C-alpha positions as CSV (number, residue, x, y, z in Angstrom):
1,M,234.0,-44.2,97.1
2,E,231.4,-41.7,98.4
3,K,231.1,-40.1,95.0
4,L,230.4,-43.5,93.4
5,K,227.8,-44.4,96.1
6,R,226.0,-41.1,95.4
7,Y,226.2,-41.7,91.7
8,M,224.6,-45.1,92.1
9,A,221.8,-43.6,94.2
10,D,220.8,-41.0,91.6
11,G,218.4,-41.4,88.7
12,K,221.0,-42.8,86.4
13,A,221.4,-45.8,88.6
14,G,217.8,-46.6,88.1
15,R,217.9,-47.0,84.4
16,S,216.2,-49.9,82.6
17,R,216.6,-53.1,84.6
18,R,216.8,-55.0,81.4
19,W,219.9,-53.0,80.4
20,V,221.5,-53.8,83.7
21,V,220.8,-57.5,83.5
22,A,222.3,-57.7,80.0
23,A,225.4,-56.0,81.3
24,L,225.8,-58.5,84.1
25,I,225.4,-61.5,81.8
26,V,228.1,-60.3,79.5
27,F,230.4,-59.7,82.4
28,L,229.7,-63.0,84.1
29,F,230.2,-65.2,81.1
30,G,232.0,-63.1,78.5
31,A,230.8,-61.8,75.1
32,A,228.1,-64.2,73.8
33,D,229.3,-64.2,70.2
34,R,232.7,-65.7,71.3
35,H,232.3,-67.3,74.7
36,F,229.6,-69.7,73.6
37,A,230.8,-70.2,70.0
38,E,234.3,-71.1,70.9
39,P,233.6,-74.5,72.5
40,Q,232.3,-75.7,69.0
41,A,235.3,-74.2,67.4
42,H,237.6,-76.0,69.9
43,A,236.4,-79.3,68.6
44,T,237.8,-78.4,65.2
45,G,241.1,-77.3,66.6
46,R,240.6,-73.5,67.2
47,V,241.8,-72.1,70.5
48,P,239.0,-71.7,73.1
49,S,238.6,-68.2,74.6
50,I,237.2,-66.6,77.7
51,S,236.5,-62.9,77.8
52,L,235.7,-60.0,80.1
53,S,234.4,-56.5,79.2
54,A,235.5,-53.3,81.0
55,S,232.3,-51.5,79.9
56,E,230.0,-54.1,81.4
57,V,232.0,-54.1,84.7
58,L,231.4,-50.4,84.9
59,R,227.7,-50.7,84.2
60,I,227.3,-53.3,86.9
61,A,229.0,-51.1,89.5
62,R,226.6,-48.3,88.6
63,S,223.6,-50.5,88.9
64,L,224.2,-52.2,92.3
65,G,221.6,-51.4,94.9
66,S,218.8,-50.9,92.3
67,G,216.8,-54.1,92.9
68,D,217.1,-57.9,92.5
69,P,218.9,-58.9,89.3
70,Y,218.7,-62.7,89.7
71,D,215.5,-63.7,87.9
72,S,216.5,-61.8,84.7
73,V,220.1,-63.0,85.0
74,A,219.1,-66.6,85.2
75,K,216.7,-66.2,82.3
76,V,219.3,-64.5,80.0
77,V,222.0,-67.1,81.0
78,L,219.8,-70.0,79.9
79,Q,218.7,-68.3,76.7
80,Q,222.3,-67.8,75.8
81,A,223.3,-71.3,76.6
82,S,222.4,-73.1,73.3
83,E,224.4,-76.3,73.0
84,S,226.8,-75.5,75.8
85,S,224.1,-76.0,78.4
86,L,225.2,-73.2,80.7
87,H,223.8,-73.3,84.2
88,M,223.8,-70.9,87.0
89,T,224.9,-73.2,89.8
90,A,225.2,-70.7,92.7
91,F,223.9,-67.3,93.6
92,E,224.2,-65.4,96.9
93,E,223.5,-61.8,97.9
94,S,224.3,-60.0,101.1
95,R,224.7,-56.4,102.3
96,F,228.5,-56.7,101.5
97,F,228.8,-58.9,98.4
98,I,227.2,-60.7,95.5
99,Y,228.4,-64.2,94.6
100,A,227.6,-66.1,91.3
101,V,228.9,-69.2,89.6
102,G,228.2,-70.4,86.1
103,D,229.1,-73.8,84.7
104,T,228.9,-74.8,81.0
105,A,228.6,-78.5,82.0
106,G,226.0,-78.1,84.7
107,Q,227.1,-81.5,86.1
108,A,226.4,-82.8,89.5
109,T,228.8,-81.4,92.1
110,N,230.3,-84.7,93.1
111,A,229.9,-86.6,89.8
112,Q,232.8,-88.1,87.9
113,S,232.2,-86.9,84.3
114,P,235.5,-86.2,82.6
115,N,235.5,-84.6,79.2
116,T,236.0,-86.9,76.2
117,P,238.6,-86.2,73.6
118,G,237.3,-83.7,71.0
119,S,234.5,-82.5,73.2
120,A,234.0,-78.8,74.2
121,P,235.9,-77.8,77.3
122,R,234.1,-77.3,80.6
123,I,234.2,-73.6,81.6
124,M,233.3,-72.4,85.1
125,R,233.3,-68.8,86.1
126,R,233.1,-67.6,89.8
127,V,232.4,-63.9,90.4
128,I,232.6,-62.1,93.7
129,I,231.4,-58.5,93.6
130,L,232.3,-56.6,96.7
131,K,229.8,-53.8,96.8
132,P,230.0,-51.4,95.2
133,S,233.1,-51.3,93.0
134,V,235.5,-54.3,93.5
135,F,235.2,-57.5,91.4
136,V,237.0,-60.8,91.7
137,V,236.8,-63.1,88.6
138,D,237.9,-66.7,89.0
139,D,237.8,-68.8,85.8
140,E,238.5,-72.5,85.4
141,V,238.8,-74.4,82.2
142,I,238.7,-78.2,82.2
143,D,239.6,-79.8,78.9
144,A,240.4,-83.3,77.6
145,A,243.3,-81.9,75.6
146,P,246.3,-81.1,77.9
147,R,248.6,-78.3,76.8
148,R,246.1,-76.8,74.5
149,P,246.4,-73.0,74.7
150,I,243.6,-70.9,76.2
151,D,242.9,-67.3,75.4
152,W,241.8,-65.0,78.2
153,W,240.5,-61.7,76.8
154,F,240.0,-58.4,78.5
155,E,238.0,-56.0,76.3
156,P,238.4,-52.4,77.3
157,A,235.9,-49.8,76.3
158,N,238.7,-47.9,74.6
159,T,240.6,-50.7,72.8
160,A,243.7,-48.5,72.3
161,E,244.2,-48.6,76.1
162,A,246.3,-51.3,77.8
163,I,245.1,-53.7,80.4
164,G,245.2,-52.0,83.8
165,R,244.7,-48.5,82.4
166,I,241.2,-48.7,80.9
167,N,239.5,-45.3,80.4
168,N,235.7,-45.4,80.3
169,E,232.9,-42.9,79.8
170,S,231.4,-40.6,82.4
171,G,234.6,-40.0,84.3
172,W,235.1,-43.5,85.6
173,K,237.6,-46.2,84.7
174,V,238.1,-49.9,85.3
175,S,241.5,-51.3,86.4
176,C,242.2,-55.0,85.8
177,E,245.0,-56.9,87.5
178,T,246.0,-60.5,86.7
179,L,246.7,-62.2,90.0
180,Y,247.1,-65.7,88.4
181,P,248.8,-66.8,86.3
182,Q,251.5,-64.4,85.1
183,R,250.9,-63.1,81.6
184,T,253.0,-64.7,78.9
185,N,252.6,-61.9,76.3
186,A,252.3,-58.2,76.3
187,P,248.9,-56.4,76.7
188,G,247.3,-55.8,73.4
189,E,249.2,-58.6,71.7
190,R,247.0,-61.2,69.8
191,A,248.9,-64.5,69.6
192,H,246.5,-65.9,67.0
193,G,246.1,-63.6,64.0
194,E,242.7,-64.7,62.7
195,N,240.9,-61.8,64.7
196,P,241.9,-58.3,63.5
197,R,240.4,-56.5,66.5
198,V,243.0,-55.0,68.9
199,E,242.2,-56.3,72.4
200,S,244.1,-57.1,75.6
201,T,244.8,-60.8,75.4
202,E,246.6,-63.3,77.6
203,V,247.4,-66.8,76.2
204,F,248.0,-69.7,78.6
205,S,248.3,-73.4,78.2
206,L,246.5,-76.1,80.2
207,D,248.8,-78.2,82.3
208,N,249.0,-82.0,82.0
209,S,245.9,-82.4,84.1
210,G,243.9,-80.6,81.4
211,K,243.0,-77.7,83.7
212,A,243.7,-74.0,83.6
213,R,242.7,-71.4,86.1
214,F,242.7,-67.6,85.9
215,L,242.2,-65.0,88.7
216,H,241.6,-61.3,88.0
217,F,240.9,-58.4,90.3
218,L,239.1,-55.4,89.0
219,E,238.2,-52.0,90.5
220,V,235.9,-49.2,89.3
221,R,237.2,-45.8,90.3
222,P,237.2,-42.1,89.1
223,A,239.2,-41.6,85.9
224,A,241.2,-38.9,87.6
225,S,242.7,-41.2,90.2
226,R,246.2,-42.4,89.4
227,N,246.4,-45.6,91.5
228,P,244.0,-48.3,92.5
229,R,242.5,-47.7,95.9
230,T,242.3,-51.5,96.6
231,R,245.3,-53.7,97.3
232,S,245.5,-57.4,97.0
233,E,247.6,-60.3,98.3
234,L,247.4,-63.8,96.9
235,T,248.8,-66.9,98.6
236,T,248.3,-70.7,98.2
237,V,247.5,-72.9,101.2
238,H,246.9,-76.7,100.7
239,G,245.9,-76.2,97.1
240,Q,243.4,-73.3,97.8
241,W,243.9,-69.6,97.1
242,K,243.9,-67.2,100.0
243,L,243.0,-63.8,98.6
244,K,243.1,-60.7,100.9
245,L,241.8,-57.4,99.7
246,W,242.2,-54.0,101.4
247,T,239.6,-51.4,100.2
248,E,239.3,-47.9,101.6
249,D,237.1,-49.0,104.4
250,R,237.2,-52.8,104.6
251,I,239.4,-55.9,104.6
252,V,238.0,-58.9,102.8
253,R,239.5,-62.4,103.1
254,L,238.5,-65.0,100.5
255,T,239.4,-68.8,100.5
256,L,238.9,-70.0,96.9
257,P,239.3,-73.7,96.0
258,P,239.0,-74.5,92.3
259,P,235.4,-73.8,91.3
260,D,234.8,-77.5,90.5
261,Q,235.9,-78.5,94.0
262,G,233.9,-76.3,96.3
263,A,232.5,-72.8,97.0
264,G,235.1,-71.4,99.4
265,E,234.7,-68.9,102.3
266,I,234.5,-65.2,102.9
267,A,235.2,-62.9,105.9
268,V,234.7,-59.1,106.0
269,S,236.0,-56.6,108.6
270,T,236.5,-52.9,108.9
271,A,239.8,-51.3,108.0
272,D,240.9,-51.4,111.7
273,G,239.9,-55.1,112.0
274,K,236.4,-55.0,113.5
275,P,234.5,-58.0,112.2
276,L,231.5,-57.2,109.9
277,L,231.0,-60.7,108.6
278,A,232.5,-63.6,110.4
279,N,234.3,-66.2,108.3
280,Q,231.5,-68.2,106.6
281,P,231.0,-70.5,103.6
282,L,230.0,-69.1,100.2
283,A,226.9,-70.5,98.5
284,A,226.8,-73.9,96.9
285,G,223.4,-73.3,95.4
286,I,220.8,-70.7,94.7
287,L,219.9,-68.7,97.8
288,P,217.1,-66.2,98.4
289,H,218.1,-62.8,97.0
290,G,217.0,-59.2,96.4
291,P,216.1,-57.0,99.3
292,E,213.6,-59.5,100.8
293,G,215.9,-62.4,100.3
294,V,218.8,-60.6,102.1
295,R,216.4,-59.8,105.0
296,L,215.3,-63.4,105.3
297,M,218.8,-64.8,105.1
298,E,219.9,-62.4,108.0
299,Q,216.8,-63.4,110.0
300,W,217.4,-67.1,109.6
301,D,221.1,-66.8,110.5
302,A,220.3,-64.7,113.6
303,D,219.0,-67.8,115.3
304,Y,222.6,-69.0,115.6
305,Q,224.2,-65.7,116.5
306,G,222.7,-65.3,120.0
307,K,224.1,-66.4,123.3
308,R,221.5,-69.2,123.6
309,P,221.1,-71.8,120.8
310,P,217.7,-72.2,119.2
311,A,215.3,-74.7,120.8
312,W,216.0,-77.4,118.2
313,D,219.7,-77.3,118.7
314,I,219.8,-79.9,121.5
315,G,223.6,-80.4,121.6
316,K,223.5,-84.2,121.1
317,P,222.5,-86.6,118.4
318,A,218.7,-87.2,118.1
319,D,217.6,-90.3,120.0
320,E,215.7,-91.7,116.9
321,L,218.8,-91.3,114.7
322,Q,221.0,-93.1,117.2
323,K,218.5,-95.9,117.6
324,A,218.2,-96.4,113.8
325,V,222.0,-96.6,113.5
326,S,222.6,-98.8,116.6
327,E,219.8,-101.2,115.6
328,G,221.3,-101.7,112.1
329,K,218.3,-100.1,110.3
330,I,220.8,-97.8,108.6
331,H,224.3,-98.7,107.6
332,P,227.3,-96.4,106.8
333,C,226.9,-95.0,103.3
334,R,226.7,-91.7,101.4
335,A,224.3,-89.5,103.5
336,V,222.9,-86.0,103.3
337,D,221.5,-84.1,106.3
338,L,218.9,-81.6,105.2
339,C,218.7,-78.4,107.3
340,C,221.6,-79.7,109.4
341,G,221.8,-76.7,111.8
342,S,225.0,-76.6,113.8
343,G,225.8,-80.1,112.6
344,T,225.5,-82.4,115.7
345,D,223.7,-85.1,113.9
346,A,225.9,-84.8,110.8
347,I,229.0,-85.2,113.0
348,Y,227.5,-88.3,114.7
349,L,226.9,-89.9,111.3
350,A,230.5,-89.1,110.3
351,R,231.8,-90.7,113.4
352,K,229.8,-93.8,112.6
353,G,231.5,-94.1,109.2
354,F,229.0,-92.3,107.0
355,Q,230.2,-90.0,104.1
356,V,228.2,-87.0,105.1
357,T,227.0,-83.9,103.2
358,A,225.4,-81.4,105.5
359,L,223.2,-78.7,104.0
360,D,221.7,-75.5,105.6
361,I,220.8,-72.0,104.7
362,A,222.3,-70.4,107.8
363,P,226.1,-69.7,107.3
364,T,226.7,-69.2,111.0
365,A,225.3,-72.7,111.7
366,L,227.5,-74.2,109.1
367,S,230.6,-72.5,110.5
368,L,229.7,-73.8,113.9
369,G,229.3,-77.3,112.5
370,E,232.6,-77.2,110.6
371,R,234.4,-76.1,113.8
372,K,232.8,-78.8,115.8
373,A,233.7,-81.4,113.2
374,R,237.3,-80.4,113.3
375,A,237.3,-80.7,117.1
376,A,235.8,-84.1,116.8
377,G,238.4,-85.2,114.2
378,V,235.8,-86.0,111.5
379,S,235.1,-84.5,108.1
380,A,231.9,-83.6,106.2
381,A,230.9,-81.5,103.2
382,W,229.2,-78.4,104.6
383,L,227.1,-76.7,101.9
384,L,225.4,-73.3,102.2
385,A,222.3,-74.0,100.2
386,N,218.5,-73.7,100.2
387,V,216.7,-77.1,100.7
388,L,214.1,-75.8,98.3
389,A,216.7,-75.1,95.6
390,P,219.7,-77.3,96.4
391,P,222.8,-77.7,94.3
392,N,223.0,-80.5,91.7
393,L,224.3,-83.4,93.7
394,V,224.6,-87.1,92.9
395,P,221.8,-89.0,94.6
396,F,222.5,-90.3,98.1
397,D,222.0,-93.7,99.9
398,F,220.5,-92.1,103.0
399,I,218.6,-88.8,103.5
400,Y,218.1,-87.4,107.0
401,D,215.6,-84.6,108.0
402,R,215.0,-83.5,111.5
403,G,212.7,-80.6,111.6
404,C,212.8,-79.3,108.0
405,Y,209.8,-81.0,106.3
406,H,207.1,-79.6,108.5
407,V,208.5,-76.0,108.3
408,V,209.0,-75.8,104.5
409,R,205.8,-77.8,103.7
410,D,203.7,-74.7,103.9
411,Q,206.2,-72.6,102.0
412,N,206.7,-74.8,98.9
413,L,205.9,-78.5,99.3
414,N,206.4,-79.3,95.6
415,A,210.0,-77.9,95.8
416,Y,210.7,-80.0,98.8
417,L,209.4,-83.1,97.2
418,D,211.5,-82.3,94.1
419,T,214.6,-82.1,96.3
420,L,213.8,-85.5,97.8
421,R,213.4,-86.9,94.3
422,H,216.7,-85.5,93.0
423,L,218.7,-86.5,96.0
424,S,217.4,-90.1,96.1
425,R,217.3,-93.1,93.9
426,P,215.4,-96.4,94.2
427,G,216.5,-98.0,97.4
428,T,217.5,-94.7,99.2
429,Q,216.5,-94.7,102.8
430,F,214.9,-91.6,104.4
431,L,214.7,-91.0,108.2
432,L,212.2,-88.2,108.9
433,L,211.6,-86.6,112.3
434,A,208.8,-84.0,112.0
435,A,206.3,-82.1,114.1
436,R,203.0,-83.8,114.6
437,A,199.7,-81.9,114.6
438,D,198.1,-82.5,118.0
439,E,195.0,-80.5,119.0
440,E,194.3,-82.2,122.3
441,G,197.5,-83.4,124.0
442,P,199.9,-81.5,126.3
443,N,202.0,-78.9,124.4
444,R,199.4,-78.8,121.7
445,N,201.0,-78.3,118.3
446,R,198.9,-77.0,115.4
447,S,201.8,-76.3,113.1
448,G,202.8,-79.9,112.5
449,V,201.4,-82.5,110.1
450,T,198.8,-85.2,110.4
451,E,199.5,-88.8,109.5
452,E,197.2,-88.5,106.5
453,E,199.1,-85.5,105.3
454,L,202.5,-87.2,105.7
455,R,201.3,-90.3,103.9
456,F,199.7,-88.2,101.1
457,D,202.9,-86.2,100.6
458,L,205.5,-89.0,100.7
459,L,203.9,-92.2,99.5
460,P,204.0,-91.3,95.8
461,L,207.8,-91.5,96.1
462,F,208.6,-93.6,99.1
463,D,207.4,-96.8,100.8
464,I,207.0,-96.6,104.6
465,E,209.0,-99.1,106.6
466,W,207.7,-97.8,109.9
467,L,205.9,-94.7,111.3
468,R,205.4,-93.9,114.9
469,Q,204.5,-91.1,117.3
470,I,207.4,-89.6,119.3
471,R,208.2,-86.5,121.3
472,L,210.6,-84.2,119.6
473,E,213.6,-83.3,121.7
474,S,214.2,-79.7,122.7
475,N,216.7,-77.7,124.8
476,E,213.8,-76.0,126.5
477,P,212.5,-77.3,129.8
478,G,209.5,-79.6,130.0
479,I,208.1,-82.3,127.7
480,G,209.0,-81.9,124.0
481,P,206.4,-81.2,121.3
482,P,204.6,-84.1,119.6
483,G,206.3,-85.5,116.6
484,W,206.6,-88.3,114.0
485,A,209.5,-90.6,113.3
486,A,209.3,-92.4,110.0
487,L,211.8,-94.6,108.1
488,L,211.0,-94.7,104.4
489,R,212.7,-96.2,101.4
490,R,212.6,-94.8,97.9
491,S,210.4,-97.0,95.7
492,S,211.0,-97.7,92.0
493,K,208.1,-95.4,91.1
494,P,209.1,-92.2,89.2
């Protein structure tokens, strides 16, 4: 492990960033000449195929720590997409791991859009890279043709080698272990003879639901080592995979629902069990990344890791939210809570019969919210996502924002307004609680917004049902800062 870390730190690890990005793309979504061509072939009866390259895995391991790959990754993914409309739907980077999800359908997370007979299959790939040398690849195929066989290909650098014993250049090799399902043919066997290349291939069939799922664990290690240095254990609990990995210095626990059903969770500890990363949700959308992104994510999450909650975490539902619900201004429906924090308001809505999606960028806050919801006997969808780049969700009937708008307004107002546009439809209600600019009153607040600014920002998209001055609630002593409470409704304007 230390040799690999030193190797990644030397000049070779700083090779052309463009070369690294191309490597990661081929790894994430298979060789472009086959992975993207096969869906078209599938419609004419050929067997669809998914692939993974040992050479590209090795190149990625060498490049980790040499900057932020995301912008170039997303650009290359979209260029490769052609008619399959490939979308990067989630990306997360921390000190311990990188998480990425690609989806050929790019459909809304909670949409009902089954494939039609004869259409290309939907292929989702989830990749977790445990820095610096362990890879988990979770592929899901959703097809309208049950029982149609699916090829899963592993392409070694030396095609004469068998899966699990792949020798590579520069004294390193990649081992690949199939965790699910069990192989049905021998390594190197090609069940369909139209391709003369010798490759390690596994052929599986979709079940009657039209779904197939594959889980592979890969490790980059010195070629001289005889055995993998990482052990794995896979179990199934309530339809979700529980994957435990023992590396030389860490224990990693992953909860992996099918990629089309959720993001899952991760926890990291030292080899002797000391927590390094508490159990937390994996990303449902695109999060800040690169060295600065990782720093910001840790900074935002730190607000919820101290002994005292942040000032805005008041431990009870907001008065204005309770008033709007109790007075019948808002009725139970599909609702989204933007920047939900530790989830007190989301749990209140769930108790009142709302179908709640709670979104925040702080994983610790979401973990707190999920535990509180379980204790309260209610459920909600807790999504780790950036409100300025949310996952692709079906529009909601009700949007709730307490304390987010006035914070992100100065960062990227246009992105926030795009989020409101994508998460709403004509008739959607929007309850906004925001800081009010007040130059003269007690607890003067210069960081809020004026009435003119609020109207200018939101009236192009919403009609205002009412707007009034309030005092925002806080867990700090004294009178709360000045604020706005506004109930809006999405207009029919574009």
